[in-house]
N, C-alpha and C positions, 0 to 999 in steps of 0.2 A: 787474200787465202783465209778462212776461218781456223786459228787455232782450235783444236780440240783439245777438252778440259782433260788432264793427266788424272789417272787415278790414285787413290788415297795410298799413300806407301803401307807397304807391306808390314805388321809388326814384325818387329821383332823380338822378340820374346813374350812370354808370357807369366803372368803374374796371378796366381789363384790364393786368394784369403780364406783359410776355412776357420768358422767361428763354432765350437762347441759350447754346447747350452741349453736349456731353455726358455719358452716365453710365458711371461705373466707377469703382470700389474699386481701390486705398487712394487715387486718386491728389487731393491736398487740394480741387484747385481744380474736380473734377468735379461735376454735379449731384447726385450722390450724397449727396455733404456737403452741400449745400446745400437740397433740397428738404424734407426733412421739418421744417427750419425756414422753409420758405414756408409750407407746410400750416400750421402750429400759427399763425405771423406772421397769415396772411389770417383762422383762426378768431377770433384775438383784436379783429381791427380788425372785422369785421363783427359782434362781440358791441359792441362800443366804440360803432361807428359804423353804426348798420342802415339809416338811412335811404341810402345809397348800395348800389351791386351789385358787388361785389367778385369778379373772375375770374383766372383766371391759367392761361397756357399756357406749355410749354417749345417752345421753338424746336429742333429736332431736325435732323440733315441726315446723309447717308452721309459727307460732306466732312469732319464736325467729329469725327474720333478723338484728338487728342490737342492740347496747346497751340498745336502748329506748325501744323498743318491749321484749326485754329480762327482762330489768326491769321490765315491766309493766306485764308479762305474768307469771315469775317465779313462783308465788309462785300455782299460778292455777294449772300449767303442772305438777310442781313435786310434787302437793300433789295427783294430780291423778295417778302417775305413783308409789308414795310410797303407795298408799293403794289398788295397785293393780297388784303390782310386783309379778311375778310368781316363789317366794320362800317361805320359811317360816322363824321364827325370831331366827333361827338356824342359818343362815348366818349373816355376820357380813357386814353392810351398811354401806360404808363411802363415802360422797360428797367430789369428788375434782375437782376444776374448777379455770379456770383462773379469771372469775369476771370479770365485767364491772361496771354496775352502780347498781347492785343488790345484792350485798354481805349482807348489811342488811337485806335484805327480805329472803334470803337462811337462814342468822341463825335464822331469827326468826321461822322458822319449826324446822330447827335443833337441837335447845335447846330443845323444846319441848319433839319431837323424841329422844333425846340423843344420834343424831348420830355426831361423828366426823365430821367435819367440815373444808378443807383445801384449803384457795384461794390461788394463786401461781399470780396472777398480782394486781388486786383489793382487797381494805380491808376494813373494819367498821372503824374510827377512835375511836369509845368509845370503841372497842375490850379490852382495859389495865381494862378495868371494869369488870370483869370475872363472877359477879355475875349475870349480864347480859347475858356474852356471854362464859357459862361454857364449853361450847366443840368446840369451835372455836380458830383456829389458822391461823398464813400465812405465807407462805414462801415469800411473796413479795418484789422484791429488792427495791420498792419504799417507805419502812416504816425506820423511823417513817413519821409521816407529816413534811408538810416544817416547819411548825411554832417552832417545837420542833428543827430542822435542824439549822434553824436562829438565834433561843433564842440564843442556843448555842455559834453561832460564835459569837453575838452582846455581850454576858458576855464576851467572850474570847480579843475582841476588845476594850469593852468598850464604845461601840457605842449606843447610847437614843434617837439620832433623824435619825430617816432614811426616806426618799426620795422613795416611789413603782411608778412605770412605767410600765404600762401594754400596750404592742403593739396589738391589737385589731386585727389585719390581722395574728396574728401567731394562731400557731395549738392550739386545744379545750384544750391540756394540761394545757397549759397558761392561757387560760384565767378564767378556774378554780381553778387553783392554788392562782390567782392573787385577785380571789371573797373568796376564803375561808380562803387564809396567816392571814388577820388580827383576823378571829373567832377560828384559829389553833395556835396562839402564847400563848405559857402557860401564866395564869392570874399574876405569878410572875416575869413576865417579862415585866419590864416597858420599853416601848419606846414610843415614838412619832411617828407615821406615817401617811405620807402626802401620798394620793395618786392622781395619775393624768394618764393618757391614752391618746394614741394616733393612728394612725392609718399609718402603715408603705407603705402600697400598694393606697394612695390617692397622686394625683400628686401635693398638697400642703402642701406635707412633711415637707418639710423644714418651712415653716409658722407656722405650728402645733409645732413646736420642739422649734422653739427659745425663744417665750414665758415661757414654760414650764422650760426650760434649765435655765433661768434667775430665774424660781419661786425655782427653786431646789438650784440655788446657793445662794438663801436666806436666804434659808431653812436648810440645809443641806450640809456634802459633800459625803455621802456616796448615792447611786443610787440603786436598786432592782430594774434589771431589769425581765421583763416575758414576750419574747417573741422569735421566731425565729432567728437564726445567720444573717440573711438578716436584719432583722432590726436592729439588736443591731449595724451593720455595719452603717447604715444610722445615728444611733443614734450618734457614735463616730463622722462622720465624720461632724456633727451640732457643736458637743462639742470643736471639733478640732478649728471651726471657732470662738470660743467664748475664746479661752485658757482654755480651762476645762481639757484638758488631759494631766496636764504637773505634773503630781503628788501632786497636792491639793487635788483632787478629785479624788474616786472611784467609778467606776460600777461593780456591784456584776450581773450577769447573773448568769444562771443553766441549765443543761443541763439533762432531767432523763434517757436518754440512749442515746447510738450511735447508732442514726434512721437517715435516712432521713428526717424524720416526722419533725424533728427540724432543719434540716440545719446543715452545716460544718462551725465551728467555727473557720475559717480561714482568714487570712488576704488578701490571693492570690485570686482576683476575674479577672485576668488579664484583669482590667482596669485603666485607669488614677489616680485612688485613692488608690491602692492599699500601696504606701508607705505611704500615709498619716495613712491610718487604721493601718500601721505596728506599725507607733510612737505611735496611740491612744491605741493600742492596748496594751500598759506598764500600764493603769491606769483600765484594767479589769482584777477581780477577777472571775474564771469561777469556779464554784461548780458542780462537776459531782457526781451526786446521787452513780452511781454504779461506784464500780472499777473493772475495767474489766482487769486490772492486773491478779485478782485471777482466770482467766478464761485460763491461760497461760501452765496448768500441762499436763503429757501425758493423762492420764485417761478422763481429760475434750475434747483434740484433738481427741480423738477416737471417742469421743460420737458425737462429731460433725461430722464426716465422716459418722457415721451410719444418723444424723438425715438429714442430706443433703439426701441421699439414700430414705430414708422413705419419706423426705416431695415431693423428685421427682416423686418418682415410687408410690408412694401408696397413695400421700394425691395433687397430680395432682399440684404441684408449679412450673411449666413451668418457672418461673422467679426465679432461686435461689436466686438474691439479697435479696428478700423478707424474706426467709423461716428461717435466722439464727440472729434472734433477740436474741443474747446469752441470755440475765437475765434472759426474760422471760421464754426459755426453761429449762435453770437451774433449774429456780424454780419451775417448773412443775416435773420434776428429782426427786428435792430434796423432794419436797411432797412425792411422793411414798417411797421412802427412809426412809424419819421421819415416814411413817405410818407403815412399817415394825419394824422400830425398837419401836415405842412405844406399837405394840402389842407384842413385843417379851418378851418385858418388863412386861407386862398388864398380858399376858399369855402365858407363853414361852413353853407350850406342848400343844397349842390349846386348842378346845372344842369340846364337843361332843353335847352340848345342849344349854346353853347360851353365846353368845360372851361379851366378857367386852364391858361396856358401853362410850358412846362417852366421856363425862365427863372424865371418867378415864383415857382414852386415851389420851388425851388432857392434863390430871396432868402428864402424864408420861415423856412428851414433856419439860414442862413448868422447866425453871432454869437450863437446860439439856445442856452437850454438847456434841454432837455426832462423830465420824469419820467415814464419809460415803466414796463411792467413789469418788465424787466429791469434797472430803476436807473435813475440820473440820467448824463444824458449830453448834452455839449454839442460843439455844431458849430463848430470855429473859422471864422473868414471864408475861406481857403483852399479850405473846400471839405471839409473833414477833421476827424473827429472828434478831439478834446482826448483823449489818453492816457497813462498812468501808465507809464512804464517803472523798473525794478527793475535795481541792479547789486548782485551779492550777494557777499558774502566768506567766504571758507572758515572755519568755526571747527574745529579741530584738535580738542577735546577731544569735542567732540560727533559730528564725522566728517560735516557738514552744511555746505551753501553759507546762510547768513545772510543778510536786508538791510541794507546798509550807505548805498547811497543812492539817492533816489528822484526822477526826475523830475517838472517839473510845467510848463504853462502860465503864464506871468505874466499876471495880469488882464488889462490893460491894450494892453500890447502885443503878446501872446500869444507870447513868444517862450520858448523852452525852456530851460531852467535847471535843474541839477541840486543835491540838499541832501542834508547828512549825515544820518542817521538818529541819534536822540539815542545809541542805545547801537550803534551799529555802529564796529566794531573790523575793521581791515585787519592780518594778519600779528601779532595780539597787539598790536595799537599804535595809535594813534590816528591817525598822519600817513602817509598814501602818498607813495612814495619820487619824487623828483624826474626827470625824464626824462633828464638828467645831472648828472654829479658834479659837487659842490660845486668841484671842483678840478680839472673837464674829464676827457674821456677818458683822456687821457695823463697825467695829476694834475700838470700842471706850468701852471695857469692864473695869470696873474700879479695876485695879491693878496698880503694880508698874511698873512692865513690858510694859504694853500696856501705862501704862501715860508716860513713857521713851521715848517708841517708837512714841508715838503721839508726842512729845517734838521734838526730832529727827525731826520727818518730817513736824512738823511745821516751824523750822528752815530752813530746806532745803526748803522748798516749797518758804518760804523769800526769802530765797538766791536766788532761783532760778528766783524768780519774780524781784528783784534786778537787776539780771545779762539781763533779757529779756528788762526790763526798757533802760539798758545802752545799750543794743544793739538797741533797736530802737531809741533812743539819737542820737548815731552815725550814724545812717544808715540815719535819718532826716539832720543831720550834713555835713554830705558825700555829700548826692543829693543837697544841697546847695552849697555847694563849688563845684559841677560840673557845675551847672548851672555857675555861679560866672566865673568861668576859660573856659566856652564852648566854645569862641571864640579859646583859645588858643592850643585847639587840632584838629589833623588831623579827619577829618569823620571818615576813615575806623579803628584809634584806639577806638575815642570813641562807635562805634557802637559794635567793642569787647567787650572794657569795660562793657557794657550794658549786653550781651548776657552773660558773664561771672557772673555779678551780677544777675541775672535774673537768670539763671541756680541752682546758688546753693541756692538761696533762694526757689526755687519749690523743689529742694531737701530737704531741712529742714524742710519745711512744710511736705511734706510727709511721714517723720519719724514721725515728732511729731503727725499728723494725727493716725496711726497706735498706734501709742505709747497711744494716748487719749484713743481710742479704747479698748483697751486692761484696761487701770486705771480704766475705767468706771465701768468693772464689777467685778472687784476684790475689 
């Protein structure tokens, strides 16, 4: 007797993912980067949970052309779609989108509608207040806010006086971060922050930076630089001229993603300043917000190949250098996988009438760790993923940055802390400089050690003064004796003697002049 094959089981519930936005290369937050990851994510959850009907759609509009128009029109377009959608309340609607500037406006609708909202790039800084954002989580690789990341670094290094320098010629990301950093630093992070800006693409950039660097030298030893790699190069060249790259000063730079928009932080530019910048880079601490070393597993490498093919063949990315903003695509893919895990936890058998609510789904994710195809991820209680950030130091021998500090979240409190790696070295040493010299910026702080150093300096200065006075006296006496015995010397011997004397005097003067310039600054 032949056994007839049974028909596949009827799906017990439908999940529809709606993604508002716009397509456009090479914009990081566009659906062009997002779509291949969503497509492959859906394929994975369909394989893993076939009892549900997984669908998705992009919400496009002529009024969505960039981040600003998306922000200004999102609530109207999303509400119009929501109240006219062609299916009933038995379908679970979830909003998954990159987010640009509109995340807060999305959450203002998703909360009252009780829909789960997941953004993969942008996020709302206040989302830790769960009563305000009960159904909102993010997989963004750029969390938490830079203020939290920097505050943890300040606490580790015991820095309290910082100097913030913004290059207005840099990418918009740096302009935004430079403006919000003072506001995003936690209230319990007691720091004094001096703010200044310059424009690296102006022809008079040296005239801009020289007084800024002198002001920095009088107020701190730690400078937070917000700008592209090109501007940092210019800054370091000017700092080198003032002897500010020898280990007493530290320049903290940040790069959110390994992407061309932020530049390549390297000393090699194939010009005459390369060796100068290579020496100066030893004074740099480069913070990498995204740890790309976590993206080298075999499953992720397979996904990358799929994303390349989809971006080229289906989403018209003819310049493949644009398509692999890997952290952003990973975040979108992770969002789909986490959605499936939340549904499986909230309603493992599916549903026939009422799907789980958005808040209930979000609660299934908070404070939990998940083993996904892309690896292990943990959703913190504030609705953000736990990310590892790297602080890298420049290795002069190899000419490359190496990890010297790593961040992590503590198990219980979830506080962000920085820890030194075992072989991490900065400026060929083990310790970072303090944000203020031991004897103060003027060198006269009242302490026994500083008093002793001041006394030694005074004694040394007095001794040098006496020595110089003696040299001048000897020189005058020599000149007098030369004049007195002038007739006793042949002319060629006299000229030779004066040439030697003049040459040695000029050499001494040049050396002293350079030394004076350096001393005035320090």
